[in-house]
PDB file of N, CA, C and O in Angstrom:
ATOM      1  N   MET A   1      61.248 -58.372  43.907  1.00  0.00           N
ATOM      2  CA  MET A   1      60.425 -58.483  45.080  1.00  0.00           C
ATOM      3  C   MET A   1      59.448 -57.317  45.077  1.00  0.00           C
ATOM      4  O   MET A   1      59.845 -56.179  45.327  1.00  0.00           O
ATOM      5  N   HIS A   2      58.191 -57.579  44.802  1.00  0.00           N
ATOM      6  CA  HIS A   2      57.153 -56.557  44.729  1.00  0.00           C
ATOM      7  C   HIS A   2      56.283 -56.645  45.978  1.00  0.00           C
ATOM      8  O   HIS A   2      55.793 -57.714  46.341  1.00  0.00           O
ATOM      9  N   SER A   3      56.109 -55.529  46.607  1.00  0.00           N
ATOM     10  CA  SER A   3      55.296 -55.495  47.827  1.00  0.00           C
ATOM     11  C   SER A   3      54.177 -54.479  47.648  1.00  0.00           C
ATOM     12  O   SER A   3      54.363 -53.454  46.993  1.00  0.00           O
ATOM     13  N   SER A   4      53.029 -54.759  48.221  1.00  0.00           N
ATOM     14  CA  SER A   4      51.902 -53.831  48.109  1.00  0.00           C
ATOM     15  C   SER A   4      52.096 -52.600  48.982  1.00  0.00           C
ATOM     16  O   SER A   4      51.389 -51.605  48.822  1.00  0.00           O
ATOM     17  N   THR A   5      53.042 -52.663  49.899  1.00  0.00           N
ATOM     18  CA  THR A   5      53.278 -51.528  50.788  1.00  0.00           C
ATOM     19  C   THR A   5      54.464 -50.682  50.348  1.00  0.00           C
ATOM     20  O   THR A   5      54.860 -49.766  51.069  1.00  0.00           O
ATOM     21  N   ALA A   6      55.028 -50.959  49.208  1.00  0.00           N
ATOM     22  CA  ALA A   6      56.221 -50.239  48.769  1.00  0.00           C
ATOM     23  C   ALA A   6      55.929 -48.769  48.502  1.00  0.00           C
ATOM     24  O   ALA A   6      56.782 -47.925  48.777  1.00  0.00           O
ATOM     25  N   ASN A   7      54.758 -48.434  47.978  1.00  0.00           N
ATOM     26  CA  ASN A   7      54.453 -47.046  47.635  1.00  0.00           C
ATOM     27  C   ASN A   7      53.762 -46.299  48.764  1.00  0.00           C
ATOM     28  O   ASN A   7      53.897 -45.078  48.846  1.00  0.00           O
ATOM     29  N   SER A   8      53.037 -46.968  49.625  1.00  0.00           N
ATOM     30  CA  SER A   8      52.234 -46.271  50.625  1.00  0.00           C
ATOM     31  C   SER A   8      53.030 -45.841  51.845  1.00  0.00           C
ATOM     32  O   SER A   8      52.688 -44.836  52.468  1.00  0.00           O
ATOM     33  N   GLY A   9      54.072 -46.562  52.204  1.00  0.00           N
ATOM     34  CA  GLY A   9      54.867 -46.170  53.355  1.00  0.00           C
ATOM     35  C   GLY A   9      54.370 -46.757  54.651  1.00  0.00           C
ATOM     36  O   GLY A   9      55.122 -46.784  55.626  1.00  0.00           O
ATOM     37  N   SER A  10      53.145 -47.228  54.712  1.00  0.00           N
ATOM     38  CA  SER A  10      52.619 -47.860  55.917  1.00  0.00           C
ATOM     39  C   SER A  10      52.046 -49.218  55.543  1.00  0.00           C
ATOM     40  O   SER A  10      51.476 -49.381  54.464  1.00  0.00           O
ATOM     41  N   PRO A  11      52.195 -50.176  56.420  1.00  0.00           N
ATOM     42  CA  PRO A  11      51.705 -51.512  56.086  1.00  0.00           C
ATOM     43  C   PRO A  11      50.185 -51.540  55.986  1.00  0.00           C
ATOM     44  O   PRO A  11      49.483 -50.909  56.775  1.00  0.00           O
ATOM     45  N   ALA A  12      49.695 -52.283  55.002  1.00  0.00           N
ATOM     46  CA  ALA A  12      48.246 -52.427  54.818  1.00  0.00           C
ATOM     47  C   ALA A  12      47.707 -53.377  55.882  1.00  0.00           C
ATOM     48  O   ALA A  12      48.392 -54.328  56.258  1.00  0.00           O
ATOM     49  N   PRO A  13      46.496 -53.138  56.371  1.00  0.00           N
ATOM     50  CA  PRO A  13      45.942 -54.052  57.368  1.00  0.00           C
ATOM     51  C   PRO A  13      45.656 -55.415  56.756  1.00  0.00           C
ATOM     52  O   PRO A  13      45.413 -55.540  55.555  1.00  0.00           O
ATOM     53  N   GLN A  14      45.689 -56.406  57.586  1.00  0.00           N
ATOM     54  CA  GLN A  14      45.401 -57.764  57.143  1.00  0.00           C
ATOM     55  C   GLN A  14      43.921 -57.880  56.791  1.00  0.00           C
ATOM     56  O   GLN A  14      43.114 -57.112  57.316  1.00  0.00           O
ATOM     57  N   PRO A  15      43.537 -58.812  55.922  1.00  0.00           N
ATOM     58  CA  PRO A  15      42.137 -58.939  55.509  1.00  0.00           C
ATOM     59  C   PRO A  15      41.161 -59.150  56.671  1.00  0.00           C
ATOM     60  O   PRO A  15      39.999 -58.758  56.557  1.00  0.00           O
ATOM     61  N   GLY A  16      41.578 -59.737  57.748  1.00  0.00           N
ATOM     62  CA  GLY A  16      40.680 -59.974  58.877  1.00  0.00           C
ATOM     63  C   GLY A  16      40.806 -58.920  59.968  1.00  0.00           C
ATOM     64  O   GLY A  16      40.349 -59.135  61.091  1.00  0.00           O
ATOM     65  N   ALA A  17      41.418 -57.786  59.653  1.00  0.00           N
ATOM     66  CA  ALA A  17      41.643 -56.745  60.665  1.00  0.00           C
ATOM     67  C   ALA A  17      40.334 -56.065  61.034  1.00  0.00           C
ATOM     68  O   ALA A  17      39.405 -56.045  60.228  1.00  0.00           O
ATOM     69  N   PRO A  18      40.242 -55.504  62.244  1.00  0.00           N
ATOM     70  CA  PRO A  18      39.026 -54.781  62.650  1.00  0.00           C
ATOM     71  C   PRO A  18      38.806 -53.546  61.785  1.00  0.00           C
ATOM     72  O   PRO A  18      39.730 -53.060  61.133  1.00  0.00           O
ATOM     73  N   TRP A  19      37.584 -53.049  61.788  1.00  0.00           N
ATOM     74  CA  TRP A  19      37.223 -51.943  60.901  1.00  0.00           C
ATOM     75  C   TRP A  19      38.016 -50.677  61.192  1.00  0.00           C
ATOM     76  O   TRP A  19      38.264 -49.896  60.273  1.00  0.00           O
ATOM     77  N   TRP A  20      38.417 -50.449  62.417  1.00  0.00           N
ATOM     78  CA  TRP A  20      39.103 -49.195  62.735  1.00  0.00           C
ATOM     79  C   TRP A  20      40.556 -49.196  62.252  1.00  0.00           C
ATOM     80  O   TRP A  20      41.238 -48.177  62.364  1.00  0.00           O
ATOM     81  N   ARG A  21      41.031 -50.300  61.727  1.00  0.00           N
ATOM     82  CA  ARG A  21      42.381 -50.365  61.179  1.00  0.00           C
ATOM     83  C   ARG A  21      42.445 -49.894  59.721  1.00  0.00           C
ATOM     84  O   ARG A  21      43.534 -49.739  59.168  1.00  0.00           O
ATOM     85  N   TYR A  22      41.303 -49.672  59.110  1.00  0.00           N
ATOM     86  CA  TYR A  22      41.257 -49.236  57.713  1.00  0.00           C
ATOM     87  C   TYR A  22      41.096 -47.710  57.667  1.00  0.00           C
ATOM     88  O   TYR A  22      40.090 -47.190  58.148  1.00  0.00           O
ATOM     89  N   PRO A  23      42.070 -46.982  57.096  1.00  0.00           N
ATOM     90  CA  PRO A  23      41.987 -45.514  57.057  1.00  0.00           C
ATOM     91  C   PRO A  23      40.765 -44.995  56.291  1.00  0.00           C
ATOM     92  O   PRO A  23      40.225 -43.945  56.641  1.00  0.00           O
ATOM     93  N   MET A  24      40.326 -45.704  55.265  1.00  0.00           N
ATOM     94  CA  MET A  24      39.173 -45.245  54.494  1.00  0.00           C
ATOM     95  C   MET A  24      37.905 -45.228  55.352  1.00  0.00           C
ATOM     96  O   MET A  24      37.031 -44.387  55.143  1.00  0.00           O
ATOM     97  N   MET A  25      37.800 -46.135  56.301  1.00  0.00           N
ATOM     98  CA  MET A  25      36.619 -46.158  57.171  1.00  0.00           C
ATOM     99  C   MET A  25      36.553 -44.898  58.030  1.00  0.00           C
ATOM    100  O   MET A  25      35.463 -44.410  58.329  1.00  0.00           O
ATOM    101  N   TRP A  26      37.712 -44.365  58.429  1.00  0.00           N
ATOM    102  CA  TRP A  26      37.710 -43.137  59.219  1.00  0.00           C
ATOM    103  C   TRP A  26      37.212 -41.957  58.394  1.00  0.00           C
ATOM    104  O   TRP A  26      36.601 -41.037  58.937  1.00  0.00           O
ATOM    105  N   LEU A  27      37.465 -41.976  57.090  1.00  0.00           N
ATOM    106  CA  LEU A  27      36.928 -40.926  56.229  1.00  0.00           C
ATOM    107  C   LEU A  27      35.414 -41.072  56.071  1.00  0.00           C
ATOM    108  O   LEU A  27      34.687 -40.079  56.044  1.00  0.00           O
ATOM    109  N   VAL A  28      34.951 -42.308  55.969  1.00  0.00           N
ATOM    110  CA  VAL A  28      33.519 -42.559  55.783  1.00  0.00           C
ATOM    111  C   VAL A  28      32.746 -42.250  57.056  1.00  0.00           C
ATOM    112  O   VAL A  28      31.670 -41.654  56.996  1.00  0.00           O
ATOM    113  N   VAL A  29      33.276 -42.643  58.199  1.00  0.00           N
ATOM    114  CA  VAL A  29      32.572 -42.466  59.469  1.00  0.00           C
ATOM    115  C   VAL A  29      32.870 -41.098  60.085  1.00  0.00           C
ATOM    116  O   VAL A  29      32.015 -40.525  60.760  1.00  0.00           O
ATOM    117  N   GLY A  30      34.065 -40.574  59.858  1.00  0.00           N
ATOM    118  CA  GLY A  30      34.484 -39.336  60.511  1.00  0.00           C
ATOM    119  C   GLY A  30      33.709 -38.110  60.078  1.00  0.00           C
ATOM    120  O   GLY A  30      33.405 -37.256  60.911  1.00  0.00           O
ATOM    121  N   GLY A  31      33.378 -37.995  58.797  1.00  0.00           N
ATOM    122  CA  GLY A  31      32.640 -36.825  58.304  1.00  0.00           C
ATOM    123  C   GLY A  31      31.263 -36.702  58.938  1.00  0.00           C
ATOM    124  O   GLY A  31      30.957 -35.668  59.531  1.00  0.00           O
ATOM    125  N   PRO A  32      30.423 -37.733  58.830  1.00  0.00           N
ATOM    126  CA  PRO A  32      29.114 -37.654  59.481  1.00  0.00           C
ATOM    127  C   PRO A  32      29.204 -37.521  61.004  1.00  0.00           C
ATOM    128  O   PRO A  32      28.375 -36.846  61.614  1.00  0.00           O
ATOM    129  N   ALA A  33      30.191 -38.152  61.616  1.00  0.00           N
ATOM    130  CA  ALA A  33      30.340 -38.031  63.070  1.00  0.00           C
ATOM    131  C   ALA A  33      30.671 -36.585  63.459  1.00  0.00           C
ATOM    132  O   ALA A  33      30.169 -36.084  64.465  1.00  0.00           O
ATOM    133  N   ALA A  34      31.506 -35.922  62.673  1.00  0.00           N
ATOM    134  CA  ALA A  34      31.837 -34.523  62.947  1.00  0.00           C
ATOM    135  C   ALA A  34      30.608 -33.630  62.790  1.00  0.00           C
ATOM    136  O   ALA A  34      30.442 -32.671  63.545  1.00  0.00           O
ATOM    137  N   VAL A  35      29.752 -33.931  61.825  1.00  0.00           N
ATOM    138  CA  VAL A  35      28.532 -33.144  61.630  1.00  0.00           C
ATOM    139  C   VAL A  35      27.578 -33.337  62.803  1.00  0.00           C
ATOM    140  O   VAL A  35      26.941 -32.378  63.240  1.00  0.00           O
ATOM    141  N   VAL A  36      27.468 -34.550  63.317  1.00  0.00           N
ATOM    142  CA  VAL A  36      26.599 -34.808  64.464  1.00  0.00           C
ATOM    143  C   VAL A  36      27.115 -34.065  65.693  1.00  0.00           C
ATOM    144  O   VAL A  36      26.332 -33.468  66.432  1.00  0.00           O
ATOM    145  N   VAL A  37      28.414 -34.097  65.914  1.00  0.00           N
ATOM    146  CA  VAL A  37      29.001 -33.376  67.057  1.00  0.00           C
ATOM    147  C   VAL A  37      28.765 -31.877  66.907  1.00  0.00           C
ATOM    148  O   VAL A  37      28.408 -31.212  67.880  1.00  0.00           O
ATOM    149  N   ALA A  38      28.957 -31.330  65.702  1.00  0.00           N
ATOM    150  CA  ALA A  38      28.723 -29.902  65.470  1.00  0.00           C
ATOM    151  C   ALA A  38      27.256 -29.550  65.688  1.00  0.00           C
ATOM    152  O   ALA A  38      26.948 -28.466  66.183  1.00  0.00           O
ATOM    153  N   GLY A  39      26.352 -30.450  65.327  1.00  0.00           N
ATOM    154  CA  GLY A  39      24.923 -30.217  65.563  1.00  0.00           C
ATOM    155  C   GLY A  39      24.595 -30.134  67.041  1.00  0.00           C
ATOM    156  O   GLY A  39      23.825 -29.269  67.458  1.00  0.00           O
ATOM    157  N   PHE A  40      25.174 -31.029  67.844  1.00  0.00           N
ATOM    158  CA  PHE A  40      24.937 -30.977  69.290  1.00  0.00           C
ATOM    159  C   PHE A  40      25.545 -29.723  69.910  1.00  0.00           C
ATOM    160  O   PHE A  40      24.968 -29.150  70.835  1.00  0.00           O
ATOM    161  N   ILE A  41      26.696 -29.295  69.415  1.00  0.00           N
ATOM    162  CA  ILE A  41      27.292 -28.046  69.919  1.00  0.00           C
ATOM    163  C   ILE A  41      26.395 -26.857  69.565  1.00  0.00           C
ATOM    164  O   ILE A  41      26.204 -25.962  70.388  1.00  0.00           O
ATOM    165  N   THR A  42      25.851 -26.842  68.365  1.00  0.00           N
ATOM    166  CA  THR A  42      24.945 -25.773  67.954  1.00  0.00           C
ATOM    167  C   THR A  42      23.680 -25.785  68.800  1.00  0.00           C
ATOM    168  O   THR A  42      23.200 -24.727  69.209  1.00  0.00           O
ATOM    169  N   LEU A  43      23.136 -26.962  69.066  1.00  0.00           N
ATOM    170  CA  LEU A  43      21.951 -27.079  69.925  1.00  0.00           C
ATOM    171  C   LEU A  43      22.253 -26.560  71.322  1.00  0.00           C
ATOM    172  O   LEU A  43      21.445 -25.832  71.899  1.00  0.00           O
ATOM    173  N   TRP A  44      23.396 -26.920  71.869  1.00  0.00           N
ATOM    174  CA  TRP A  44      23.776 -26.459  73.205  1.00  0.00           C
ATOM    175  C   TRP A  44      23.904 -24.933  73.233  1.00  0.00           C
ATOM    176  O   TRP A  44      23.447 -24.291  74.179  1.00  0.00           O
ATOM    177  N   LEU A  45      24.522 -24.352  72.203  1.00  0.00           N
ATOM    178  CA  LEU A  45      24.640 -22.896  72.151  1.00  0.00           C
ATOM    179  C   LEU A  45      23.278 -22.223  72.037  1.00  0.00           C
ATOM    180  O   LEU A  45      23.046 -21.185  72.656  1.00  0.00           O
ATOM    181  N   ALA A  46      22.376 -22.806  71.251  1.00  0.00           N
ATOM    182  CA  ALA A  46      21.041 -22.220  71.081  1.00  0.00           C
ATOM    183  C   ALA A  46      20.242 -22.281  72.371  1.00  0.00           C
ATOM    184  O   ALA A  46      19.484 -21.358  72.669  1.00  0.00           O
ATOM    185  N   VAL A  47      20.397 -23.344  73.136  1.00  0.00           N
ATOM    186  CA  VAL A  47      19.649 -23.471  74.394  1.00  0.00           C
ATOM    187  C   VAL A  47      20.275 -22.591  75.473  1.00  0.00           C
ATOM    188  O   VAL A  47      19.558 -21.997  76.278  1.00  0.00           O
ATOM    189  N   LYS A  48      21.587 -22.502  75.496  1.00  0.00           N
ATOM    190  CA  LYS A  48      22.272 -21.732  76.549  1.00  0.00           C
ATOM    191  C   LYS A  48      22.140 -20.222  76.346  1.00  0.00           C
ATOM    192  O   LYS A  48      22.016 -19.484  77.324  1.00  0.00           O
ATOM    193  N   HIS A  49      22.163 -19.753  75.110  1.00  0.00           N
ATOM    194  CA  HIS A  49      22.130 -18.319  74.815  1.00  0.00           C
ATOM    195  C   HIS A  49      20.837 -17.968  74.074  1.00  0.00           C
ATOM    196  O   HIS A  49      20.869 -17.594  72.901  1.00  0.00           O
ATOM    197  N   VAL A  50      19.728 -18.087  74.751  1.00  0.00           N
ATOM    198  CA  VAL A  50      18.428 -17.810  74.142  1.00  0.00           C
ATOM    199  C   VAL A  50      18.260 -16.302  73.982  1.00  0.00           C
ATOM    200  O   VAL A  50      18.611 -15.535  74.878  1.00  0.00           O
ATOM    201  N   ASP A  51      17.726 -15.881  72.841  1.00  0.00           N
ATOM    202  CA  ASP A  51      17.462 -14.466  72.631  1.00  0.00           C
ATOM    203  C   ASP A  51      16.286 -14.034  73.502  1.00  0.00           C
ATOM    204  O   ASP A  51      15.298 -14.759  73.618  1.00  0.00           O
ATOM    205  N   PRO A  52      16.392 -12.846  74.118  1.00  0.00           N
ATOM    206  CA  PRO A  52      15.294 -12.385  74.962  1.00  0.00           C
ATOM    207  C   PRO A  52      14.086 -11.963  74.131  1.00  0.00           C
ATOM    208  O   PRO A  52      14.219 -11.543  72.982  1.00  0.00           O
ATOM    209  N   VAL A  53      12.910 -12.084  74.735  1.00  0.00           N
ATOM    210  CA  VAL A  53      11.688 -11.646  74.076  1.00  0.00           C
ATOM    211  C   VAL A  53      11.556 -10.144  74.285  1.00  0.00           C
ATOM    212  O   VAL A  53      11.688  -9.663  75.410  1.00  0.00           O
ATOM    213  N   LEU A  54      11.301  -9.408  73.226  1.00  0.00           N
ATOM    214  CA  LEU A  54      11.148  -7.963  73.319  1.00  0.00           C
ATOM    215  C   LEU A  54       9.727  -7.644  73.748  1.00  0.00           C
ATOM    216  O   LEU A  54       8.767  -8.095  73.125  1.00  0.00           O
ATOM    217  N   THR A  55       9.597  -6.871  74.806  1.00  0.00           N
ATOM    218  CA  THR A  55       8.273  -6.515  75.309  1.00  0.00           C
ATOM    219  C   THR A  55       7.892  -5.085  74.941  1.00  0.00           C
ATOM    220  O   THR A  55       6.779  -4.651  75.239  1.00  0.00           O
ATOM    221  N   VAL A  56       8.801  -4.343  74.294  1.00  0.00           N
ATOM    222  CA  VAL A  56       8.511  -2.974  73.904  1.00  0.00           C
ATOM    223  C   VAL A  56       7.575  -3.014  72.695  1.00  0.00           C
ATOM    224  O   VAL A  56       7.883  -3.682  71.708  1.00  0.00           O
ATOM    225  N   PRO A  57       6.442  -2.314  72.751  1.00  0.00           N
ATOM    226  CA  PRO A  57       5.537  -2.343  71.600  1.00  0.00           C
ATOM    227  C   PRO A  57       6.132  -1.594  70.411  1.00  0.00           C
ATOM    228  O   PRO A  57       6.972  -0.709  70.575  1.00  0.00           O
ATOM    229  N   SER A  58       5.695  -1.952  69.250  1.00  0.00           N
ATOM    230  CA  SER A  58       6.159  -1.308  68.033  1.00  0.00           C
ATOM    231  C   SER A  58       5.667   0.131  68.006  1.00  0.00           C
ATOM    232  O   SER A  58       4.540   0.406  68.420  1.00  0.00           O
ATOM    233  N   THR A  59       6.500   1.056  67.521  1.00  0.00           N
ATOM    234  CA  THR A  59       6.115   2.469  67.480  1.00  0.00           C
ATOM    235  C   THR A  59       5.276   2.777  66.254  1.00  0.00           C
ATOM    236  O   THR A  59       4.613   3.813  66.209  1.00  0.00           O
ATOM    237  N   ALA A  60       5.289   1.910  65.269  1.00  0.00           N
ATOM    238  CA  ALA A  60       4.526   2.159  64.042  1.00  0.00           C
ATOM    239  C   ALA A  60       3.242   1.343  64.061  1.00  0.00           C
ATOM    240  O   ALA A  60       3.263   0.130  64.270  1.00  0.00           O
ATOM    241  N   SER A  61       2.147   2.012  63.843  1.00  0.00           N
ATOM    242  CA  SER A  61       0.875   1.293  63.774  1.00  0.00           C
ATOM    243  C   SER A  61       0.644   0.799  62.356  1.00  0.00           C
ATOM    244  O   SER A  61       1.367   1.189  61.439  1.00  0.00           O
ATOM    245  N   ALA A  62      -0.335  -0.039  62.170  1.00  0.00           N
ATOM    246  CA  ALA A  62      -0.583  -0.644  60.870  1.00  0.00           C
ATOM    247  C   ALA A  62      -1.020   0.393  59.836  1.00  0.00           C
ATOM    248  O   ALA A  62      -0.719   0.231  58.653  1.00  0.00           O
ATOM    249  N   GLY A  63      -1.722   1.457  60.246  1.00  0.00           N
ATOM    250  CA  GLY A  63      -2.210   2.452  59.303  1.00  0.00           C
ATOM    251  C   GLY A  63      -1.260   3.611  59.085  1.00  0.00           C
ATOM    252  O   GLY A  63      -1.561   4.501  58.289  1.00  0.00           O
ATOM    253  N   ASP A  64      -0.129   3.633  59.759  1.00  0.00           N
ATOM    254  CA  ASP A  64       0.816   4.739  59.664  1.00  0.00           C
ATOM    255  C   ASP A  64       1.641   4.615  58.382  1.00  0.00           C
ATOM    256  O   ASP A  64       2.413   3.668  58.230  1.00  0.00           O
ATOM    257  N   LYS A  65       1.479   5.578  57.453  1.00  0.00           N
ATOM    258  CA  LYS A  65       2.199   5.513  56.179  1.00  0.00           C
ATOM    259  C   LYS A  65       3.659   5.898  56.344  1.00  0.00           C
ATOM    260  O   LYS A  65       4.485   5.507  55.519  1.00  0.00           O
ATOM    261  N   ASN A  66       4.006   6.645  57.374  1.00  0.00           N
ATOM    262  CA  ASN A  66       5.391   7.045  57.593  1.00  0.00           C
ATOM    263  C   ASN A  66       6.243   5.885  58.106  1.00  0.00           C
ATOM    264  O   ASN A  66       7.471   5.958  58.078  1.00  0.00           O
ATOM    265  N   ALA A  67       5.602   4.828  58.571  1.00  0.00           N
ATOM    266  CA  ALA A  67       6.354   3.684  59.088  1.00  0.00           C
ATOM    267  C   ALA A  67       7.127   2.990  57.970  1.00  0.00           C
ATOM    268  O   ALA A  67       8.194   2.426  58.214  1.00  0.00           O
ATOM    269  N   ALA A  68       6.607   3.025  56.765  1.00  0.00           N
ATOM    270  CA  ALA A  68       7.260   2.359  55.645  1.00  0.00           C
ATOM    271  C   ALA A  68       8.182   3.296  54.870  1.00  0.00           C
ATOM    272  O   ALA A  68       8.700   2.910  53.823  1.00  0.00           O
ATOM    273  N   ALA A  69       8.397   4.505  55.354  1.00  0.00           N
ATOM    274  CA  ALA A  69       9.200   5.480  54.622  1.00  0.00           C
ATOM    275  C   ALA A  69      10.620   4.996  54.348  1.00  0.00           C
ATOM    276  O   ALA A  69      11.077   5.141  53.214  1.00  0.00           O
ATOM    277  N   PRO A  70      11.349   4.430  55.311  1.00  0.00           N
ATOM    278  CA  PRO A  70      12.707   3.963  54.984  1.00  0.00           C
ATOM    279  C   PRO A  70      12.712   2.847  53.931  1.00  0.00           C
ATOM    280  O   PRO A  70      13.597   2.805  53.077  1.00  0.00           O
ATOM    281  N   ALA A  71      11.740   1.958  53.992  1.00  0.00           N
ATOM    282  CA  ALA A  71      11.669   0.882  53.005  1.00  0.00           C
ATOM    283  C   ALA A  71      11.343   1.442  51.631  1.00  0.00           C
ATOM    284  O   ALA A  71      11.891   0.986  50.628  1.00  0.00           O
ATOM    285  N   MET A  72      10.470   2.413  51.578  1.00  0.00           N
ATOM    286  CA  MET A  72      10.105   3.014  50.294  1.00  0.00           C
ATOM    287  C   MET A  72      11.302   3.772  49.701  1.00  0.00           C
ATOM    288  O   MET A  72      11.533   3.713  48.493  1.00  0.00           O
ATOM    289  N   GLN A  73      12.052   4.472  50.535  1.00  0.00           N
ATOM    290  CA  GLN A  73      13.234   5.179  50.045  1.00  0.00           C
ATOM    291  C   GLN A  73      14.263   4.196  49.494  1.00  0.00           C
ATOM    292  O   GLN A  73      14.870   4.450  48.454  1.00  0.00           O
ATOM    293  N   ALA A  74      14.457   3.095  50.174  1.00  0.00           N
ATOM    294  CA  ALA A  74      15.419   2.094  49.701  1.00  0.00           C
ATOM    295  C   ALA A  74      14.948   1.478  48.391  1.00  0.00           C
ATOM    296  O   ALA A  74      15.749   1.263  47.482  1.00  0.00           O
ATOM    297  N   ARG A  75      13.653   1.194  48.291  1.00  0.00           N
ATOM    298  CA  ARG A  75      13.114   0.620  47.062  1.00  0.00           C
ATOM    299  C   ARG A  75      13.282   1.591  45.899  1.00  0.00           C
ATOM    300  O   ARG A  75      13.697   1.202  44.808  1.00  0.00           O
ATOM    301  N   ASN A  76      12.958   2.850  46.143  1.00  0.00           N
ATOM    302  CA  ASN A  76      13.072   3.849  45.076  1.00  0.00           C
ATOM    303  C   ASN A  76      14.531   4.077  44.674  1.00  0.00           C
ATOM    304  O   ASN A  76      14.836   4.287  43.500  1.00  0.00           O
ATOM    305  N   HIS A  77      15.418   4.032  45.654  1.00  0.00           N
ATOM    306  CA  HIS A  77      16.844   4.204  45.349  1.00  0.00           C
ATOM    307  C   HIS A  77      17.351   3.033  44.512  1.00  0.00           C
ATOM    308  O   HIS A  77      18.128   3.235  43.579  1.00  0.00           O
ATOM    309  N   ALA A  78      16.923   1.810  44.835  1.00  0.00           N
ATOM    310  CA  ALA A  78      17.376   0.630  44.103  1.00  0.00           C
ATOM    311  C   ALA A  78      16.795   0.615  42.695  1.00  0.00           C
ATOM    312  O   ALA A  78      17.429   0.095  41.777  1.00  0.00           O
ATOM    313  N   ALA A  79      15.592   1.179  42.504  1.00  0.00           N
ATOM    314  CA  ALA A  79      14.935   1.163  41.210  1.00  0.00           C
ATOM    315  C   ALA A  79      15.411   2.296  40.299  1.00  0.00           C
ATOM    316  O   ALA A  79      15.174   2.250  39.092  1.00  0.00           O
ATOM    317  N   THR A  80      16.071   3.305  40.850  1.00  0.00           N
ATOM    318  CA  THR A  80      16.542   4.440  40.066  1.00  0.00           C
ATOM    319  C   THR A  80      17.785   4.052  39.288  1.00  0.00           C
ATOM    320  O   THR A  80      18.741   3.545  39.875  1.00  0.00           O
ATOM    321  N   PRO A  81      17.794   4.277  37.982  1.00  0.00           N
ATOM    322  CA  PRO A  81      18.993   3.918  37.206  1.00  0.00           C
ATOM    323  C   PRO A  81      20.152   4.836  37.559  1.00  0.00           C
ATOM    324  O   PRO A  81      19.972   6.027  37.814  1.00  0.00           O
ATOM    325  N   SER A  82      21.330   4.262  37.568  1.00  0.00           N
ATOM    326  CA  SER A  82      22.517   5.079  37.892  1.00  0.00           C
ATOM    327  C   SER A  82      22.933   5.874  36.658  1.00  0.00           C
ATOM    328  O   SER A  82      22.730   5.430  35.528  1.00  0.00           O
ATOM    329  N   ARG A  83      23.502   7.026  36.876  1.00  0.00           N
ATOM    330  CA  ARG A  83      23.894   7.908  35.777  1.00  0.00           C
ATOM    331  C   ARG A  83      25.323   7.760  35.424  1.00  0.00           C
ATOM    332  O   ARG A  83      25.809   8.434  34.516  1.00  0.00           O
TER     333      ARG A  83
END
């Protein structure tokens, strides 16, 4: 007596069963559905916790060479070979 449900442990749905009775359909539909839900949660968080606009003017002017000093030091440090 050979049965198709002998190895799976749960009875297979009948051929005319609704789509939600097939476990593979939950894998196909569940992944994209979870991504859509996560997208709406991300949108809600972005709208609820908006970053404030900074009104403090920048302390470095465009012609100030000292404004780029930290960037230049980092560049020179990264370009220096280690000993």
